[in-house]
Structures are given as C-alpha cells and as structure tokens.
C-alpha positions as CSV (number, residue, x, y, z in Angstrom):
1,M,3.4,18.3,6.9
2,G,6.2,19.8,9.0
3,E,8.2,16.7,9.9
4,K,11.4,15.8,8.2
5,M,11.0,12.8,5.9
6,L,13.1,10.0,4.5
7,L,13.4,9.2,0.8
8,A,14.0,5.4,0.3
9,I,15.0,4.1,-3.1
10,D,15.0,0.4,-4.0
11,M,16.6,-0.1,-7.4
12,G,15.9,-3.5,-8.9
13,N,16.6,-5.0,-12.3
14,T,13.0,-4.5,-13.5
15,N,11.7,-1.6,-11.4
16,I,13.0,1.3,-9.3
17,V,10.8,1.8,-6.3
18,V,10.8,5.4,-4.9
19,A,9.2,5.8,-1.4
20,V,8.7,8.5,1.1
21,F,8.5,7.9,4.9
22,N,7.1,10.5,7.2
23,Q,8.4,9.3,10.6
24,E,7.4,5.6,10.7
25,E,4.6,6.0,8.1
26,L,5.1,5.0,4.5
27,I,3.2,7.8,2.8
28,Y,4.0,7.4,-0.9
29,T,5.5,4.8,-3.3
30,W,6.1,5.1,-7.0
31,R,7.6,2.8,-9.6
32,I,9.9,3.6,-12.5
33,Y,10.9,1.1,-15.1
34,T,14.7,0.4,-14.8
35,D,16.5,1.6,-17.8
36,T,20.3,2.0,-17.7
37,R,20.1,4.2,-20.8
38,R,18.4,7.0,-19.0
39,T,20.5,9.8,-17.6
40,G,20.6,11.0,-14.0
41,D,18.8,14.2,-15.2
42,E,16.0,12.1,-16.7
43,Y,15.5,10.2,-13.5
44,A,15.7,13.4,-11.4
45,S,13.0,14.9,-13.6
46,I,10.7,11.9,-13.1
47,I,11.2,11.9,-9.3
48,A,10.6,15.6,-9.1
49,S,7.4,15.2,-11.0
50,F,6.2,12.6,-8.5
51,F,6.7,15.1,-5.7
52,R,4.9,17.8,-7.6
53,E,1.9,15.6,-8.4
54,A,1.7,14.5,-4.7
55,N,2.0,18.2,-3.6
56,L,5.1,17.3,-1.6
57,D,7.9,19.8,-1.0
58,I,11.2,18.0,-1.7
59,S,13.0,20.3,0.7
60,Q,11.2,18.4,3.5
61,I,13.3,15.3,2.7
62,D,15.9,15.2,5.5
63,S,17.8,12.1,4.3
64,C,17.9,9.4,1.7
65,I,18.9,5.7,1.6
66,L,19.6,3.8,-1.6
67,S,19.7,0.1,-2.3
68,S,20.7,-1.0,-5.8
69,V,21.4,-4.2,-7.6
70,V,22.1,-2.2,-10.8
71,P,25.7,-1.0,-10.5
72,L,25.5,1.1,-13.7
73,L,22.9,3.4,-12.1
74,I,24.4,3.9,-8.7
75,G,26.6,6.8,-9.6
76,Q,23.8,8.5,-11.5
77,F,21.4,8.3,-8.5
78,V,24.0,9.5,-6.0
79,G,24.5,12.6,-8.1
80,L,20.8,13.2,-8.7
81,I,19.9,12.8,-5.0
82,E,22.6,15.3,-4.0
83,R,21.1,17.7,-6.5
84,L,17.6,17.1,-5.2
85,I,18.1,17.2,-1.4
86,G,21.6,18.6,-1.0
87,K,22.9,15.5,0.7
88,K,24.5,12.2,-0.3
89,P,22.3,9.1,0.3
90,V,23.2,6.3,2.6
91,L,24.2,3.4,0.4
92,V,23.4,-0.2,1.4
93,N,26.8,-1.7,0.8
94,P,29.6,-3.4,2.8
95,S,30.7,-0.1,4.3
96,I,27.7,-0.1,6.6
97,F,27.3,-3.8,7.3
98,S,29.1,-3.6,10.7
99,H,26.3,-1.4,12.0
100,L,23.5,-3.8,11.1
101,P,21.8,-6.2,13.5
102,I,22.5,-9.1,11.2
103,K,25.8,-10.8,10.4
104,I,26.9,-11.6,6.8
105,P,29.4,-14.3,6.0
106,E,32.8,-12.9,5.0
107,S,32.6,-14.8,1.7
108,A,29.3,-13.1,0.8
109,V,30.0,-9.5,1.9
110,H,30.8,-8.3,-1.6
111,E,28.3,-10.6,-3.3
112,I,25.0,-10.4,-1.4
113,G,22.4,-8.2,-3.0
114,S,21.6,-5.1,-1.1
115,D,17.9,-5.8,-1.4
116,L,18.5,-9.2,0.3
117,V,20.3,-7.4,3.1
118,C,17.3,-5.1,3.6
119,N,15.0,-8.1,3.7
120,A,17.1,-10.0,6.2
121,V,17.4,-6.9,8.5
122,E,13.7,-6.3,8.6
123,A,12.6,-9.9,8.9
124,Y,15.1,-10.6,11.7
125,C,14.3,-7.4,13.7
126,R,10.6,-8.2,13.3
127,Y,10.7,-11.8,14.5
128,K,13.9,-12.0,16.6
129,S,14.2,-15.6,15.5
130,A,15.2,-17.8,12.6
131,C,13.5,-16.9,9.4
132,I,13.4,-17.4,5.6
133,V,12.6,-14.5,3.3
134,V,11.2,-15.4,-0.1
135,D,11.4,-12.5,-2.5
136,F,9.4,-12.7,-5.7
137,G,11.2,-10.3,-8.0
138,T,13.1,-10.6,-11.3
139,A,14.9,-13.4,-9.4
140,L,13.2,-15.6,-6.9
141,T,15.4,-15.5,-3.8
142,F,15.3,-17.4,-0.5
143,T,17.4,-15.8,2.3
144,A,17.9,-17.8,5.5
145,V,18.7,-16.1,8.8
146,D,19.4,-18.0,12.1
147,N,18.3,-17.3,15.6
148,S,21.4,-15.0,16.2
149,G,20.9,-13.0,13.0
150,Y,23.5,-14.7,11.0
151,V,22.7,-15.1,7.3
152,Q,23.2,-18.8,6.8
153,G,22.8,-18.7,3.0
154,I,20.7,-17.8,0.0
155,A,19.1,-19.7,-2.8
156,I,18.4,-18.0,-6.2
157,A,16.1,-19.1,-9.0
158,P,14.6,-17.3,-12.0
159,G,11.6,-15.2,-11.0
160,I,8.1,-16.3,-12.0
161,G,7.7,-13.4,-14.4
162,T,11.2,-14.0,-15.8
163,A,10.3,-17.7,-16.5
164,R,7.1,-16.7,-18.2
165,N,8.8,-14.0,-20.3
166,S,11.6,-16.4,-21.3
167,L,9.1,-18.9,-22.6
168,F,7.2,-16.2,-24.5
169,N,10.4,-14.6,-26.0
170,N,12.1,-17.8,-26.9
171,T,9.3,-19.8,-28.6
172,A,7.5,-19.1,-31.8
173,Q,4.0,-20.1,-30.9
174,L,3.6,-19.8,-27.1
175,P,1.9,-16.6,-25.9
176,S,2.5,-14.5,-22.8
177,V,-0.2,-15.6,-20.4
178,P,-1.5,-14.1,-17.1
179,L,0.1,-15.6,-14.1
180,E,-2.9,-17.2,-12.5
181,A,-3.3,-20.7,-11.1
182,P,-5.4,-23.0,-13.4
183,E,-8.1,-25.3,-12.0
184,N,-5.8,-28.3,-12.3
185,S,-2.5,-29.4,-13.7
186,L,-3.9,-30.9,-16.9
187,G,-4.2,-27.9,-19.3
188,T,-6.4,-28.5,-22.3
189,N,-5.4,-25.3,-24.1
190,T,-2.1,-23.5,-24.4
191,I,-2.9,-20.8,-21.8
192,H,-3.9,-23.3,-19.1
193,S,-1.0,-25.6,-20.0
194,I,1.5,-22.8,-19.5
195,Q,-0.2,-21.7,-16.2
196,A,0.0,-25.3,-15.0
197,G,3.7,-25.5,-15.8
198,I,4.7,-22.2,-14.4
199,V,2.4,-21.3,-11.6
200,L,1.9,-24.9,-10.2
201,G,5.5,-25.7,-11.0
202,Y,6.7,-22.7,-9.0
203,K,4.4,-23.7,-6.1
204,G,6.2,-27.0,-6.0
205,L,9.6,-25.3,-6.3
206,V,8.9,-22.8,-3.4
207,E,7.4,-25.4,-1.1
208,S,10.2,-27.9,-1.8
209,L,13.0,-25.4,-1.3
210,I,11.5,-24.0,1.9
211,S,11.2,-27.5,3.3
212,R,14.8,-28.3,2.3
213,I,16.2,-25.0,3.8
214,K,14.3,-25.8,7.1
215,D,15.9,-29.3,7.1
216,D,19.3,-27.9,6.5
217,L,18.9,-25.3,9.3
218,N,17.8,-28.0,11.6
219,D,20.6,-30.4,10.6
220,K,23.3,-27.7,10.8
221,L,22.1,-25.7,13.9
222,N,19.5,-27.8,15.5
223,I,16.8,-25.1,14.9
224,N,13.3,-26.4,15.4
225,K,11.7,-26.4,12.0
226,D,8.3,-25.4,13.4
227,E,9.9,-22.2,14.8
228,I,11.4,-20.9,11.5
229,R,9.2,-18.1,10.2
230,V,8.7,-17.8,6.5
231,I,7.8,-14.4,5.0
232,A,7.1,-13.6,1.4
233,T,7.7,-10.3,-0.3
234,G,8.0,-8.9,-3.8
235,G,5.4,-7.9,-6.4
236,L,4.6,-11.4,-7.6
237,N,4.1,-13.1,-4.3
238,S,0.4,-12.7,-4.9
239,V,0.6,-15.4,-7.6
240,L,1.3,-18.2,-5.1
241,K,-0.3,-16.7,-2.0
242,P,-3.8,-18.1,-2.7
243,I,-2.5,-21.7,-3.4
244,T,0.0,-22.4,-0.7
245,C,0.2,-22.2,3.1
246,V,4.0,-22.1,3.5
247,F,4.0,-18.4,4.4
248,Q,3.3,-17.2,7.9
249,D,3.5,-13.6,6.7
250,V,3.3,-11.6,3.5
251,D,4.6,-8.1,3.3
252,K,5.1,-6.4,-0.1
253,E,6.8,-3.5,1.6
254,L,9.4,-5.6,3.5
255,T,12.4,-4.3,1.5
256,L,11.3,-0.7,1.9
257,R,10.7,-1.3,5.7
258,G,14.2,-2.7,5.8
259,L,15.6,0.3,4.1
260,K,13.9,2.6,6.6
261,R,15.3,0.5,9.5
262,I,18.8,0.6,8.1
263,A,18.6,4.4,7.5
264,D,17.6,4.8,11.2
265,I,20.4,2.7,12.4
266,V,23.1,4.4,10.2
267,N,21.9,7.9,10.8
268,S,21.8,7.4,14.6
269,A,25.3,6.1,14.5
270,N,26.6,9.2,12.7
C-alpha cells in the first residue's frame, strides 16, 4: 500500500474512534474507551498496537485530523500524534472555520461541538440543500443547516444510552436492559416496561423534534419542509431505525467522512 494515508480521530465523551483513510476509502476503524486518566503514552501505545495488528506502517500516515469534545485530552493527543507521525494534527476548532463550506453563527463559534461541525460539513456537501443531522451519541443532537450552508441551530437531549444508564445507576431495583423496541407500549415486566419508556419514548422525541425543526425552518426561511433531508448517524441510531421512517439516510460514518472532507479542505488551503 504505497499511497499516503490520513489518520482521523473523533474523540467523544464515551469512545475515541481512530480511523485510517487510504485516498477516499475508509480502510480501518478502531474504538478506544474515553478515559481522561490515561496518559498520552498509554493512548500512543494503544494506537500503535492497532497499526501492528493491521499490518499497517504508521510511516505511511501523511497527515492527521482531530475532532474532540473532551478538552482534557486534546493536548495529550496533539503530542502523541506528533510523536507517531512527526506532524501536528489539524484540529477542528474555530481557527479553521473560515475555510469550511458551512457558516457557523458568531454566537456559537466557541460553543459548537467539533463533531457537530464535521456532521454539518459532510451532510451539507453531500446534499447541497437544507438538512438535519441527528447524531445518536452520548448526547442526542439535532443540527439544522439551511440551503446556503448556514447552521441555523442545534437541539441537544440526553442520548438513549445515557438515559438507560441513568435509570439503571440511580434506582435500586431497575436493571440495565437491551435497547430494543418492545412489541407494544404496555410492558408487563420490568424489561419491557423500560424498553417501552426509553425506546418508544425516544422515537416520539426524535419524530416530534424533527417535525418542530422543519416547521421552524419553514417559518423562518420559507424552506419547503418536504425538501429538508434528515440523516441519522452515531452508534445508537440502529435502535430507532427499524421503527421510524423519519430518516432519508443513515450513515454511521458521517462524522468520520466529515473529518476526511475537512482535512482535504484545510490541507489544500495550506
């Protein structure tokens, strides 16, 4: 494999996703549990082991891009990436926003999550139209972009897994249950009752909020609601995918694809 490759790292509150692109092809993805107590050396050792097991030569990595919503780990990762590939990573932060094909409101520039920026960039470039990205992560987020690529706003709720874990961790008798849709909303045992409340409840939350966001985009900008694309991403989107028809597209790799696109834009500008 002689081509130069891109290392893309998406650092979330629960998992750190490490990915390798060879040209446009996503060839490897690995997950590491996010732990702010780990040192940069520990993370470097884990990433190096991924490369060894995949029989990849880390010297083939030409550049790296990093998105992080965990500020405590950014410095550690910048240092370890420099040690691994000899170059600083591109950071998805306000310093590169002016290069992007989307526009972020001034009030949100220093607050918007870098993962949401990646999602918005990839979705808008893919559809070239108004869209809503629903990201099923530790938090459940809804990012709305208009026809000109302007981020109109974001809605944030606890993620499905976060809600399930909160119920389990903060009650004495309720178990942690698999996130699957029950046959109906009337649970006759504890597991089905929790599944009805969480899975069917979140189905209602997602469908209602998407409808409201479409209404608001229509009222504010006169955007045809039928033309607003809705795309789902994040590991837990599979929980609702079988029981709702509100998503026109589902792409678990959307954030990584956005990272790749941003890396291409920034690297070509330098």
